[in-house]
N, C-alpha and C positions, 0 to 999 in steps of 0.2 A: 312571598317567601320563595316560591319555586323559581321565579325570575332571577332572584339573587343567587340561587344555587347554580343555575344555568350560566349566568354571567361569570361566576367564580370558576366554574369548570372550563369555560372558554378561555379565560385568562391563564389558567393553569396549563392548558394545552398549548397555547402560544408560547408560554415560558419554557415548556419542555422542548418544543421545536427549536426555539432560539438557542437553548442550552446545547441541544444535540448538534445543531449546525456549527456553533462555535467550537465545540469539542472536535468535530470532524475536520473543520478547517485548521485548527491548531495541530491536529495529528498529521495532516497532510503537509503542513508547513514544516513540522519537525522532520518528517521523512525526507523532504527535499533538502533541508539544511544538512541533515546527517549524511545523505548520499553524496552531496557535493563537497562538503568541507570537513567532516569529522571521520567518516568511515576509514578504517585503517587499510582497506583493500581498494581504495578509489583509484590507485595508480595502475591496477591490474587491468589489462584490456579484456573486453567481453561485451556482451549485449547491454545496451543502455538501460533497459528496464530492470535487469537483474541487480542493478546498483541499489534499488530502492525496495525490492520485494522478492519473495520467493515464488510469487504467483506464476511467472513464466516457466519456471522449472516444474511446478506442479502441473501446469497445463501440458507440458511435454509428457509427463508421467501418465496423466489421465488419457492422453491420446494413444498411449501404448507404444510410443516411439522414443521413450526416454533414453534408452541406451544408444540407439543409433544417432539421435540428435545430439546427445552429449559428446559422442565420438566426433561428430562433425564440428562441434564447437571447439573441441580440443585441436582438431586438424586446422581450423581457421585461425584460432588465437594462440595456439601453442599450450604448453604445460608449464607449471612452475618448477618442476624438478630439473 
């Protein structure tokens, strides 16, 4: 009886890992597709990774240099105004 329970739990764990990996892969594929083909701001120049995520911007903020680095990006790529 316990062997059956352990086997069922092992199958359940494998199914959860498979489901999580499929979900993560699908989400990454969606981000890439959206960033390259659908995003309305894809024609605006700027750092490559910011096309897909806000993570680079948050990294600048957490480093404590958000304002200075944002000003440098505006100097490099210009503004939209």
